[in-house]
C-alpha positions as CSV (number, residue, x, y, z in Angstrom):
1,X,124.5,229.3,133.5
2,X,120.9,228.4,134.5
3,X,118.0,230.0,132.9
4,X,114.1,229.3,132.7
5,X,111.3,228.3,130.2
6,X,107.8,229.0,130.9
7,X,105.8,227.0,128.1
8,X,102.2,227.3,127.4
9,X,101.2,223.8,126.2
10,X,102.1,220.0,126.3
11,X,102.3,219.6,122.6
12,X,106.0,221.9,122.8
13,X,107.2,220.0,125.8
14,X,110.6,218.9,124.8
15,X,111.8,214.9,124.4
16,X,113.9,215.9,127.6
17,X,110.6,216.5,130.1
18,X,109.5,212.3,130.0
19,X,113.1,211.7,130.6
20,X,113.1,213.6,133.3
21,X,109.7,212.9,135.1
22,X,109.1,210.2,138.0
23,X,106.3,208.7,136.6
24,X,103.6,208.2,133.8
25,X,101.1,211.2,135.5
26,X,104.2,213.3,134.9
27,X,104.9,212.8,131.5
28,X,103.7,214.4,127.9
29,X,101.1,211.6,127.2
30,X,98.9,212.3,130.3
31,X,99.6,216.1,130.5
32,X,98.1,216.3,127.0
33,X,94.8,214.1,128.1
34,X,94.5,216.4,131.5
35,X,94.7,219.5,128.9
36,X,91.8,218.0,126.4
37,X,89.7,216.6,129.1
38,X,90.7,218.6,131.9
39,X,91.6,222.1,131.1
40,X,92.5,224.5,134.2
41,X,95.0,226.9,132.2
42,X,97.6,224.5,132.8
43,X,101.0,225.9,132.2
44,X,104.8,224.4,132.5
45,X,108.4,225.5,133.8
46,X,111.4,224.2,133.4
47,X,115.1,224.8,134.5
48,X,118.2,224.4,132.4
49,X,121.5,224.4,133.3
50,X,124.5,224.5,130.3
51,X,122.1,223.3,128.2
52,X,120.5,220.5,130.4
53,X,116.9,220.2,132.0
54,X,117.8,219.8,135.3
55,X,114.1,220.2,136.7
56,X,110.6,220.8,135.7
57,X,107.1,222.0,137.0
58,X,103.4,221.4,136.5
59,X,101.0,224.5,137.2
60,X,97.5,224.9,136.7
61,X,94.7,227.0,138.2
62,X,91.3,226.7,140.1
63,X,89.3,228.3,142.6
64,X,89.2,226.0,145.7
65,X,88.4,226.1,149.4
66,X,92.2,227.1,151.1
67,X,91.2,225.8,154.6
68,X,89.1,222.7,153.2
69,X,91.2,220.4,155.6
70,X,89.5,222.6,158.6
71,X,86.3,222.0,156.7
72,X,86.1,226.0,156.3
73,X,84.4,227.5,153.4
74,X,87.0,229.6,152.2
75,X,87.4,230.0,148.0
76,X,90.3,231.6,146.7
77,X,92.0,231.2,143.4
78,X,94.7,229.0,143.4
79,X,97.8,228.0,141.3
80,X,98.7,224.5,142.1
81,X,102.0,223.0,141.3
82,X,100.7,219.5,141.1
83,X,98.8,217.1,138.5
84,X,95.5,218.0,137.4
85,X,93.7,215.0,138.2
86,X,94.1,214.4,142.1
87,X,96.8,212.1,142.0
88,X,99.7,211.8,145.1
89,X,102.6,212.7,142.3
90,X,104.2,215.8,142.9
91,X,103.9,218.2,140.4
92,X,107.6,219.4,140.4
93,X,110.4,216.9,139.6
94,X,114.2,216.6,138.7
95,X,117.4,217.3,140.7
96,X,117.5,218.5,143.9
97,X,119.2,221.8,143.0
98,X,117.3,222.3,140.3
99,X,113.7,222.0,142.0
100,X,115.1,224.8,144.8
101,X,116.2,227.0,142.0
102,X,112.9,226.6,139.6
103,X,110.6,226.8,143.1
104,X,111.9,230.2,143.7
105,X,111.2,231.1,140.2
106,X,107.7,230.1,139.9
107,X,107.2,232.5,143.3
108,X,108.8,235.4,141.6
109,X,106.7,235.0,138.3
110,X,103.5,233.2,139.2
111,X,100.9,235.9,140.7
112,X,98.7,235.3,143.7
113,X,98.5,232.0,145.9
114,X,100.8,229.4,144.9
115,X,100.3,226.2,146.2
116,X,102.9,222.9,145.8
117,X,101.2,220.0,146.8
118,X,102.3,216.4,147.5
119,X,106.1,217.2,148.1
120,X,107.8,214.1,148.9
121,X,110.5,216.3,150.8
122,X,109.9,218.0,154.0
123,X,110.2,221.9,153.3
124,X,112.6,223.6,155.4
125,X,112.0,227.3,154.5
126,X,110.8,229.5,157.5
127,X,108.9,232.4,154.7
128,X,106.4,230.3,153.3
129,X,103.2,228.4,154.8
130,X,104.0,224.8,155.2
131,X,102.6,221.8,156.5
132,X,101.5,217.9,156.0
133,X,98.7,216.9,153.3
134,X,97.0,213.9,152.9
135,X,99.6,210.9,153.0
136,X,99.4,208.3,150.1
137,X,99.2,204.6,151.3
138,X,101.4,202.3,149.9
139,X,101.7,198.9,149.9
140,X,104.8,197.0,149.1
141,X,104.3,193.8,147.4
142,X,107.1,191.1,148.9
143,X,104.9,188.4,147.8
144,X,104.8,185.8,145.2
145,X,101.2,185.5,144.9
146,X,97.3,185.9,146.6
147,X,97.9,182.8,149.1
148,X,101.5,183.8,149.9
149,X,99.9,187.7,151.1
150,X,96.8,186.4,152.6
151,X,99.3,184.3,154.8
152,X,100.8,187.0,156.0
153,X,98.5,188.8,157.4
154,X,97.8,188.7,161.0
155,X,95.0,186.3,162.1
156,X,92.1,189.1,163.0
157,X,92.9,191.0,159.9
158,X,93.2,187.5,157.9
159,X,89.3,187.0,159.1
160,X,88.3,190.2,157.8
161,X,89.6,189.7,154.5
162,X,87.9,186.6,154.3
163,X,84.6,188.2,155.6
164,X,85.1,191.0,153.0
165,X,85.3,188.5,150.1
166,X,82.9,186.4,151.4
167,X,81.6,184.2,148.1
168,X,78.2,185.9,146.6
169,X,77.1,184.1,143.9
170,X,75.5,187.4,142.5
171,X,78.5,189.2,142.3
172,X,81.3,189.5,139.7
173,X,84.3,191.4,138.3
174,X,84.7,192.4,134.7
175,X,87.6,194.3,133.4
176,X,87.4,196.8,130.7
177,X,88.5,199.2,128.3
178,X,88.1,202.7,129.9
179,X,86.4,203.6,126.6
180,X,83.6,201.6,128.2
181,X,83.0,203.9,131.0
182,X,79.6,204.6,131.6
183,X,77.2,207.8,132.4
184,X,76.0,205.5,135.7
185,X,79.6,204.7,136.4
186,X,80.5,208.7,136.6
187,X,77.7,209.4,138.8
188,X,79.4,206.7,141.4
189,X,82.3,209.0,141.0
190,X,80.5,212.1,142.1
191,X,78.9,210.2,145.0
192,X,82.7,210.0,146.2
193,X,83.4,213.3,145.5
194,X,80.7,214.9,147.0
195,X,81.9,213.0,150.7
196,X,85.3,213.9,150.2
197,X,86.7,216.1,152.7
198,X,89.9,217.5,150.7
199,X,87.8,218.3,147.1
200,X,90.0,219.2,144.4
201,X,89.1,218.5,140.6
202,X,86.0,217.5,139.7
203,X,86.3,215.3,136.8
204,X,84.2,214.9,133.7
205,X,82.7,212.1,132.0
206,X,84.9,212.4,129.2
207,X,87.8,212.7,131.3
208,X,87.2,208.8,132.5
209,X,86.0,207.9,128.9
210,X,89.1,208.9,127.2
211,X,92.0,208.0,129.1
212,X,95.2,206.4,127.4
213,X,94.9,202.6,126.9
214,X,97.3,202.0,129.8
215,X,94.6,202.4,132.5
216,X,92.6,199.6,133.4
217,X,88.7,199.6,134.6
218,X,87.7,196.9,137.0
219,X,83.8,197.1,137.4
220,X,81.7,195.4,140.3
221,X,78.4,194.2,139.3
222,X,75.6,192.5,141.0
223,X,73.0,190.7,138.9
224,X,74.6,192.9,135.6
225,X,74.1,196.1,137.7
226,X,77.4,198.2,138.4
227,X,77.5,198.7,141.8
228,X,81.3,200.0,142.0
229,X,84.4,200.4,139.8
230,X,87.9,201.7,139.8
231,X,90.6,202.3,137.5
232,X,94.3,201.4,137.8
233,X,97.6,202.0,135.9
234,X,100.7,199.5,135.8
235,X,103.4,202.2,135.2
236,X,107.0,200.3,135.7
237,X,107.8,199.2,138.8
238,X,104.3,200.3,140.6
239,X,100.8,199.8,140.0
240,X,98.4,203.0,141.0
241,X,95.0,203.3,142.1
242,X,93.5,206.4,140.2
243,X,89.9,206.8,140.8
244,X,86.8,205.0,141.8
245,X,83.3,205.4,142.4
246,X,80.8,203.5,144.6
247,X,76.9,202.9,144.5
248,X,76.7,203.7,148.3
249,X,73.3,201.9,148.5
250,X,74.9,198.7,147.9
251,X,78.3,199.0,149.5
252,X,77.3,198.3,152.9
253,X,75.2,195.0,151.8
254,X,78.5,193.8,149.3
255,X,81.5,195.3,150.8
256,X,81.6,196.6,147.4
257,X,84.6,199.1,148.2
258,X,86.6,196.9,150.1
259,X,86.5,193.8,147.5
260,X,87.3,196.2,144.7
261,X,90.5,197.2,147.2
262,X,91.2,194.0,147.9
263,X,90.7,192.8,144.2
264,X,93.4,195.9,143.0
265,X,95.7,194.4,145.6
266,X,95.4,191.1,144.3
267,X,95.9,192.4,140.8
268,X,99.2,194.3,141.8
269,X,100.7,191.3,143.3
270,X,99.5,189.1,140.2
271,X,101.9,191.9,137.8
272,X,104.7,191.5,140.1
273,X,104.7,195.1,141.0
274,X,107.0,196.3,143.6
275,X,104.6,198.6,145.1
276,X,101.0,199.1,145.2
277,X,99.8,202.6,145.3
278,X,96.6,203.0,147.1
279,X,96.1,206.5,147.0
280,X,95.1,209.4,149.6
281,X,91.9,208.6,150.7
282,X,90.4,205.9,153.1
283,X,93.5,205.6,155.0
284,X,92.5,203.0,157.5
285,X,91.1,200.3,155.7
286,X,94.0,200.2,153.4
287,X,96.4,199.9,156.3
288,X,94.0,197.3,157.5
289,X,94.8,195.3,154.1
290,X,99.0,196.2,155.0
291,X,99.3,199.4,153.1
292,X,101.7,202.0,154.9
293,X,101.1,205.3,154.8
294,X,103.8,207.7,153.0
295,X,103.9,211.0,154.6
296,X,103.5,213.9,151.9
297,X,103.9,217.8,152.1
298,X,102.6,221.1,151.1
299,X,104.2,224.5,150.6
300,X,102.4,228.0,150.2
301,X,103.6,231.3,149.2
302,X,101.5,234.4,147.9
303,X,103.1,237.0,145.7
304,X,101.5,239.5,147.8
305,X,103.9,240.0,151.2
306,X,100.9,240.9,153.3
307,X,99.0,238.1,152.4
308,X,102.0,235.7,152.7
309,X,102.6,236.5,156.4
310,X,98.9,236.1,157.0
311,X,98.8,232.7,155.4
312,X,101.9,231.7,156.9
313,X,100.1,232.6,160.4
314,X,97.4,230.4,159.1
315,X,99.5,227.6,158.4
316,X,97.9,224.9,161.0
317,X,94.7,225.3,159.2
318,X,96.1,224.5,156.2
319,X,97.7,221.4,157.3
320,X,96.2,217.8,157.1
321,X,96.1,216.1,160.5
322,X,95.5,212.5,159.8
323,X,94.0,210.4,162.9
324,X,95.3,206.9,162.0
325,X,95.3,204.1,164.1
326,X,98.2,202.2,165.2
327,X,97.9,199.1,162.4
328,X,99.7,196.4,162.0
329,X,98.2,194.3,159.6
330,X,101.4,192.1,158.4
331,X,103.1,189.6,161.2
332,X,106.4,190.8,160.1
333,X,105.7,194.1,160.8
334,X,106.0,196.0,164.5
């Protein structure tokens, strides 16, 4: 017997939820944080078979441009199945058949446009609009230390990395608690957000400052002035880039973004992570440091049959079409 339940807030999620989740971003602790500091009508669905929870989904609602990847202004309310903070994790998880059943249930019970983001498996339905979304860049850590990693780079990429990290006595990196997150850092995040081609949630200063203690803030300072930062999460076998900010006026002079990216890879290697998740933006510089793109997919459905057909016809405009260079940064790859 299969049954479905809708849960209105994360405080009442069952213990089995975290056992089924694939990663930290899908777990109750983080969902409670997003509800408090990024409220957007979050609700949760679970599928139960013979008393056992076999799949789960996170849904939230925002008004966004549906044709964002085509750079066309097209604001519409969306019911998004995903994590409400712009990470690459998918918002539905569990057993394969349970996911299929729960998808069908969500489509039947959520009114308007439903958009599944960052699906790891390619959708096969002919009834819905489907396509690729932003790929995430994953660095496979086969290295015992930083020197081992640097030696594995092809010569031109190794030279580039040395230039990026050229000694500058005016710069230093500090590890901090997210409680030290400042208004200045938030303004740098907003600068990055405004330049983003795939805008989703705009997060508040309080969201960053109150992140759980599992998150680490790395700050790049020039003569004690913050010129860039990023936040990372060490979770099981993965080290995740979460979000970051940059003073663009200083970025070109100091290679701030690339220095922070290199530092994040070094941290992941030191922590013995199997995979370093570098995120879904700036694909080229991340690939030049050894990351590889992981294709992610989207699926859209509208409860109105006419609009559903229209969205399906327009699906090529919904899709992200990356123009990635043929990067082979590592010696042992072809």
